[in-house]
C-alpha positions in Angstrom: 64.0 63.9 -146.0 64.5 67.4 -147.9 65.1 68.8 -144.3 67.7 66.1 -143.4 71.2 66.7 -143.8 73.4 63.8 -144.9 77.0 63.7 -144.9 78.8 64.7 -147.9 79.9 61.0 -149.2 76.4 59.8 -148.8 73.8 59.8 -152.0 69.9 60.9 -151.9 68.4 57.4 -153.8 64.7 56.5 -155.0 63.7 53.4 -153.3 63.6 51.6 -156.5 66.8 52.4 -157.3 68.5 50.4 -154.6 65.5 46.9 -154.5 64.6 44.8 -157.6 61.1 44.3 -158.6 59.6 41.1 -156.3 58.7 38.3 -158.2 55.4 37.4 -159.8 53.3 33.9 -159.3 50.0 33.4 -159.7 48.7 29.8 -157.3 45.7 29.9 -158.9 47.7 28.3 -161.9 48.5 24.8 -159.7 45.4 24.5 -158.1 46.2 21.5 -156.0 49.8 22.9 -155.1 49.7 24.1 -151.6 51.8 27.3 -150.7 52.1 29.6 -147.5 50.4 33.0 -147.5 51.4 36.0 -145.9 49.0 38.9 -145.1 49.0 41.7 -143.1 47.7 40.0 -140.6 50.3 37.3 -140.0 52.3 40.0 -139.2 53.5 41.3 -135.8 53.6 45.4 -135.1 55.4 44.7 -131.8 58.3 41.8 -132.6 58.0 42.7 -136.7 58.4 39.2 -137.8 55.9 36.8 -139.7 53.7 35.0 -136.4 51.3 33.2 -138.7 51.2 32.2 -142.5 48.0 30.3 -143.5 48.5 27.0 -145.7 46.5 27.2 -148.5 45.7 25.6 -151.9 46.3 27.5 -155.3 42.7 26.7 -155.8 42.2 29.1 -152.5 44.3 31.5 -153.3 43.4 35.3 -152.8 43.7 37.3 -155.7 46.5 39.8 -154.3 48.7 36.4 -153.4 50.9 37.2 -156.5 54.3 38.5 -154.7 57.0 35.9 -153.9 58.7 35.9 -150.6 62.7 35.4 -150.0 64.9 34.9 -147.2 66.0 38.6 -145.8 62.9 40.4 -148.0 61.6 43.1 -146.0 57.9 43.5 -146.0 55.9 46.5 -145.9 52.8 47.0 -145.3 50.9 49.6 -147.3 46.9 49.1 -145.3 45.8 48.6 -142.3 48.0 50.3 -140.1 45.6 49.8 -137.0 44.5 46.2 -136.7 43.5 44.6 -133.5 43.1 41.4 -132.1 38.9 40.8 -131.7 40.0 39.6 -128.3 41.3 42.9 -127.2 38.4 45.3 -128.8 35.6 43.3 -127.1 34.1 42.3 -124.0 33.5 39.0 -123.8 32.9 36.2 -126.5 30.3 33.0 -125.5 29.3 29.5 -127.1 25.6 29.1 -127.0 23.4 26.1 -125.8 24.2 22.8 -127.1 21.1 21.0 -127.5 18.9 19.8 -130.5 15.8 21.4 -131.5 13.2 19.5 -131.6 10.5 19.8 -134.5 7.3 19.6 -132.1 8.2 23.0 -129.7 7.5 22.3 -125.9 5.2 24.4 -124.1 7.5 25.9 -121.9 10.2 26.5 -124.2 12.7 29.0 -125.0 13.1 30.9 -128.1 16.5 30.0 -129.4 18.0 31.4 -132.5 19.7 29.0 -134.7 22.3 29.3 -137.8 19.2 29.1 -139.8 17.7 32.5 -138.4 20.7 34.0 -139.6 20.5 35.4 -143.2 23.8 36.3 -145.4 23.2 39.9 -145.4 22.2 40.4 -141.3 19.5 40.1 -141.2 17.3 38.0 -137.9 14.2 36.3 -139.1 12.6 36.2 -135.8 9.5 35.1 -137.0 10.9 31.7 -137.4 13.0 30.7 -134.4 11.7 27.7 -132.9 11.9 26.4 -128.9 13.4 24.4 -126.6 13.9 23.3 -122.9 17.0 25.0 -121.3 17.7 25.3 -117.3 16.8 28.3 -115.9 20.2 28.3 -114.8 21.4 28.5 -118.0 18.8 30.7 -119.4 19.7 33.5 -117.2 23.5 33.0 -118.3 22.8 33.2 -122.0 19.6 35.6 -122.5 20.3 37.4 -125.3 20.5 41.8 -124.9 20.2 44.3 -127.3 23.1 44.7 -129.4 24.7 41.4 -129.0 26.2 40.3 -132.0 25.4 36.6 -132.5 28.5 35.1 -135.3 28.0 32.1 -136.9 31.5 30.0 -136.2 30.5 26.6 -137.7 28.7 26.0 -140.9 28.7 24.9 -144.3 32.1 26.8 -145.2 30.8 29.7 -147.5 27.9 30.3 -144.1 31.2 30.6 -141.9 30.8 34.3 -140.3 27.4 35.3 -141.4 26.7 38.1 -138.4 23.5 39.6 -137.5 22.5 41.9 -134.2 20.1 41.3 -132.0 17.4 43.5 -130.8 15.6 43.1 -127.7 12.0 41.3 -128.4 8.6 40.5 -126.4 9.9 37.5 -124.5 13.8 35.8 -123.6 15.8 35.2 -126.5 18.8 32.0 -126.4 21.2 31.3 -128.8 22.4 27.8 -130.3 25.1 26.0 -130.1 26.8 26.8 -133.5 26.5 30.6 -132.8 29.0 32.7 -130.6 27.6 36.0 -128.7 30.1 38.5 -129.1 29.4 41.6 -126.6 31.3 44.7 -127.7 33.5 46.9 -125.6 32.3 50.2 -123.9 33.7 52.7 -126.6 35.8 50.7 -127.8 34.6 48.9 -130.4 30.8 49.6 -132.2 28.2 46.8 -132.4 27.1 47.3 -136.0 30.5 47.9 -137.1 31.7 45.0 -136.0 28.3 42.9 -137.3 29.0 44.6 -140.8 32.9 43.9 -140.7 32.2 40.1 -140.2 29.6 39.8 -142.7 32.3 42.0 -145.0 34.9 39.0 -144.6 32.1 36.5 -145.4 31.4 38.1 -148.4 35.1 38.6 -149.7 35.7 34.6 -148.8 38.3 35.5 -145.0 36.9 32.9 -143.2 36.5 30.2 -146.5 40.0 31.0 -146.2 40.5 30.6 -142.5 38.1 27.9 -141.2 38.9 24.4 -140.8 36.8 21.9 -143.0 35.4 18.9 -141.8 33.1 16.6 -143.6 29.8 18.6 -144.7 30.6 21.1 -142.1 33.4 24.2 -141.2 34.6 26.0 -138.2 35.9 28.7 -136.8 35.8 28.8 -133.4 36.2 31.3 -130.6 40.0 30.7 -129.9 40.5 31.2 -133.7 38.1 34.9 -133.6 39.8 35.7 -130.6 43.2 36.7 -132.5 41.6 37.6 -135.6 43.1 41.0 -136.0 40.5 43.8 -138.0 41.4 47.1 -138.9 39.8 48.9 -135.9 39.4 52.8 -136.3 38.4 55.1 -133.5 34.9 54.4 -132.0 33.7 58.0 -133.6 34.4 56.8 -136.6 33.5 53.1 -136.0 29.6 54.7 -135.3 29.7 56.9 -138.4 30.7 54.2 -141.0 27.9 52.1 -139.3 25.5 54.4 -139.5 26.4 55.4 -143.6 26.1 51.4 -144.0 22.4 51.1 -142.0 20.8 53.8 -143.8 21.9 51.6 -147.1 20.5 48.8 -145.2 17.1 50.7 -144.3 16.6 51.7 -148.2 16.8 47.5 -149.0 14.6 46.7 -146.4 12.0 49.2 -148.0 12.2 47.3 -151.1 12.5 43.9 -149.8 8.8 45.0 -148.4 7.9 46.3 -151.5 8.9 43.7 -153.8 7.3 41.3 -151.0 3.9 43.7 -151.6 4.1 43.5 -155.3 4.6 39.5 -155.8 1.2 39.2 -153.6 -0.4 41.1 -155.6 0.7 39.9 -158.7 -0.4 36.1 -157.3 -3.6 37.4 -156.0 -4.6 39.0 -159.6 -3.6 36.2 -161.3 -5.9 33.8 -159.5 -8.5 35.8 -159.7 -8.1 36.6 -163.3 -7.9 33.1 -164.1 -11.0 32.0 -161.8 -13.8 34.8 -163.4 -13.2 36.1 -159.6 -13.0 39.6 -161.2 -13.0 41.1 -164.5 -10.9 42.8 -166.4 -12.8 46.1 -166.3 -13.5 46.1 -162.9 -9.7 46.1 -161.8 -8.7 49.6 -160.2 -4.5 49.5 -160.4 -4.5 52.9 -158.3 -6.3 51.1 -155.9 -4.1 48.2 -155.5 -1.4 50.6 -155.9 -2.0 52.8 -152.8 -2.1 49.2 -150.8 1.4 48.6 -151.7 2.8 51.9 -151.1 1.7 51.7 -147.7 
């Protein structure tokens, strides 16, 4: 501003000198009263207008929903300048197979990932995946590839959005109908960055707010996630962010395995001591602990 020459009859003022404070209101104080919530993703960065607002009850209001908007107010975004719709950042979004998973697995069935196989922390439980019979044509179309992002679009409301990355297994896998497969764009969106972002949105309640409710279920389908606007830094930075999170995930996984081994050790010792299979003076803790460390 100091380098701009102004006419003599113009003044230089601070923004705070020509504006008034926004009126504050906490919607949570009226939990059953609906209101319309405008966030950054509701404002078009091409038409510079509000193109969508979410209707919420006061009880569902995010903590940042506090400022009232009046006619002719100017909205200025201070965060997330690189929002991009998911559909413009990925190559493909597919629905899974709409078929029940039987309790008794068929002999020649294909392993089919269901919502129960995806954990909220992004882990995929390969050891409990069940089988169904699927037409060969469908298998060819929906066989998962290493790096595919799996997004849970229908579930109880608090679980909408849990996501995982598929890693190649010894046999083909497909995915069930309540899961979307997202194939990330080459050098546009990094799969691990997107997966961690979806799980972050799950954690902070974004999908809880955006999903549509039904009896005991909530939905956030392909059309809806396709227009979801997300922060999208450059591909290199996405990869660096994902790498940092993966290092922490590896540490967590190590401690999960160690916790499981110690729990098994506790149960074994408890049984053997209480049934007199071993005596206290015969216990070698060094041997047990070395086994746990391995």
